[in-house]
N, C-alpha and C positions, 0 to 999 in steps of 0.2 A: 287877379282872377284865377290864374293857374295855381297859385299857392293855396287859395281857398278851396279849389277843386281837389288838390292833393290831400288836404286835410279831410275832406269828405270821404275820399276813397279809403284812407287808413282807418276811418271810423267803423267800417264794416259793411257787409253786404246789404244790410237793411236800409242803407242811405244811398245805394247806387242809383236807385230810381230818382231820388231827389237831385243827385248830381247831374243826371241826364237832363232833367227838366230845367236845371239852372243853366244849361248850355256849356257845361265843362267839356263835353265831347260829343261828336256827332254819332259815334257808334257805341252802343252800351257795352258791347263785348270788350272794348278797349279799356273799360274801367275795371274789369275783373283781373286781379293780379295772378301771376303764375303760381305763387304759393298761397293757397287759401288761408293757411294758419297765420300767415304774417299779418293779415288784416283783421283778425279776430281780437276782440279786446281781452285784456288779461282775465284769466279765470275761466274762459270758455274752453271746454274739454272736447276732444275728438276721440274717435275710435282707436287712434294710434296710441293713446295713453299719455300724451303730453299736452300741456297747455301752451299758450303763447309765451309764458315765462320760462318754459323748459322743464317744469316740475313733472315728475312721473306720477301718474294716477295710481291710487291705492289698488283699485280693482285690477288694473293692468299688471301691477307688481305681484299680486296674489295669483294671477292666472299664469304667470311665468313659471315654467318648470324649474324647480331648484336644481342647482348643480350637484353632482355627486360629491360625497364627502372625500376629501383628500386622504390619501393613504397615511396612516399613523395618527390621524386626528381622532379625538375622543368621540365615541358614538353618542347619539341622542339618548336622553334619559328615557327609560322604559323599554328600549329596544332590546330584544333577547340577544344574549352573547353566547356564541358557540365556541368553546375552547378548542384550540388547535394543538397539534402535537408539539410537545416541548414547552408549552406555556405553563407557567406557575400559577395555579389557581389557589387563592387564599380563602380559607374557610371563615365562617362567621360564628358568633356566639349565639346559642339558643336561649330559651327561656331560663331564668335563674331558678335554682333549686335550693331550698332551705336545708342547711346542714348544721349539726351540732358543733360547737367549738372544740369539744373533746370527743374522741371516739367512744363508742359504747364498750362497757367492760366485757372482756372475754370470759365466758363461763367455762371453766375447766371441769370436764367430766372426770369422775374417778376412773382409774384404769380398770379395765375389765379383761378377763380372759375367757375364751370359749370353754364350755364344760368338757370334761374328759371322762372317758369310759373307764370303769374299773377293769383291771386285768383279771384273769381267771382266778388267781389266788385270792385277790381282794374280793371278788364276787362270791367265791365259795365261803370265805370268812364272813362276809356280810349276811349271806343267806342263813348260815348256821347261827349267827348271832341274833338275828331277828326272830328265828323260829325256836330258839333255845336248844340248839344242838341238832336239828333235823336238816339234812341236806337232800340232794338229788341222788338217791341210791337205788340201784336195781341189782338184786341178787348180791347184796352187801358190797357192791362196787360203786364207788363214787363216780358218777358219770361226767362230772366236770373235770376229773382227772383222766378218765378213759378217752374223752373227746377233746383233750387239750390241743393236740396237733391240728385237728379239724377246725377248732375255734380260733386258731391263729397263734398259738403259743410256739415260740421258736424252738427248733431242734438243734440249733447251733451247728448244723451241717449245711443245710440249704437255706436256712433262715435264722438270723440272729436278733431280729427285733420283733417283738410281739405286735400283732395287728390289733389295734384298739378301736377300729371302726365299728360302730353299732350296725353291722350289716344285717341283711334279712336272715342269713343263716344263724347269726348270733341271737337275734330276737326269736327265731323259731325254737332254738334249744332253750332259751330262757323261759319261754312259755311252757315248754315241757317240764322244766325244772320247777317252776312255780306251782303247776298243777299237782305234781307228784309230792312236793314238800308240804303244800297246804292241806292235801288230803291226809297225810300222815299226822299233821298238827291237829286237824279236826278230830281224828280218832283218839289222840292222846288227851284232848281236852275233856273227854268224858270221864277220865279217871282222875282228874285234878280238880282242886277247889278253885273257886273264882278268885282271880288275882295271881294264881300260881302258874297259869299257862301262858301261851303266847297270843291267844285270840280273845279269850274271855277274861278281860282285865277289870272292867267296871260294870259288866252286865253278865247275866247267866244265860243258859241255853233256852230258857222259857220266856224271857222278856222279849217283847216285840216293839216296833215303832209306834203301835197304837196303844199298848198298855204301859210302856215305860220310855217315852221319847227322850227324856233327860238322860237316862242310863245309856241309851243307844248313842246319843251324841257324846257322852263322856267316854264311852268305849272307842268310838271313832277317833277322838282326840288322842287317846292313849296309844292306839295303833299307829297313828301318824307320827307320834313321837318315837315309837319303837322302830318302825320300818324306814322312816324318812328323816328322823332326827329333827322334826319341826314341832315346836310348841305352838299350838293353835288355841286361841281364846274361845270361850263358849259363845256360840252364835256367830262365829266368824264366817265370812263368805266362803272361805276355803273349804268349809265343811259341806257346802251345798251339794256338790257333785258326788261326794262320797256318801252322803246321806241318801241321795237318789239311787246310787248303786245298791246300797244295802236294802232299801225299801223295794226296789224292783226284784232283786233276788229273793227276798222274803216272800213277795207276792207270787213269784213263779214257782219257787221250790217248796214253799209251805212250811219250812223249818228254819228257825233263827240260826241254828248252828251251821246249816248249809249256806245261809246267806253270809255268815261271817267267813266261811271258806272262800266264797266268791270275792269278798272284799280283800282277803289275803292275797289271792291271785292278782287282783288289780294293783295292789300296793307294790308287789314285786316287779310287775311289768312296767310300772311307771318310771320315767327317766330319773326322777328324784331318788330312786333306789340304786340304779346301776351307773349313775354318773355323779360327778362331784365338781 
């Protein structure tokens, strides 16, 4: 009888009443064991997280706070890493870039040198050569000789090297020289036949841009060759601004020969005349 009652007790709480009715004990409280978990059947889970078999519940294990990572153990994937002083940080490769197997050929530019200004002797010679012997003279004195020291020619006492900078002072005196020489050239042109002078080479003093545009362009090309040493083809873009200068002077002054004098002044003041 006692053995049968013990079996009922171990079966669980839901048969305690049946054991009491069977006469296994006089007091129902004596049938409740001290450890309630000991009488539950396998698989019945409690709030403590363990079953009768001792297995840990999944929900209890997940609720348990994880222990801290031991020092020196690798960090979890995805967690940010802050480098510390003295730590070697290894870089990573970026996106690939397509490159040629052989480098691009190097384009070697031809050697160039900056343009140089003519010295005073060269400038005086170039001026007289372009105007067929007329220079910058006042009272029969060559002003490029009289103003040589002012324009930077060395005196070999205080200065031994000529100053060849195209300074504002140089350009001012060059403008004076061009106006003086071109005025003398214009006056001389009246006494010479077409082609014998320095200004009227392909056009005469009566032809204008309206009556003889081809002759005007031909005369401009001849002047560029004489003053700048440049051979320009007919209708070349280089003629455009010189044509504009002639037409503007002709419109303002009303005389073709005065317009050619203005072109003469512009040609001498252009850098292509006093530099090389």
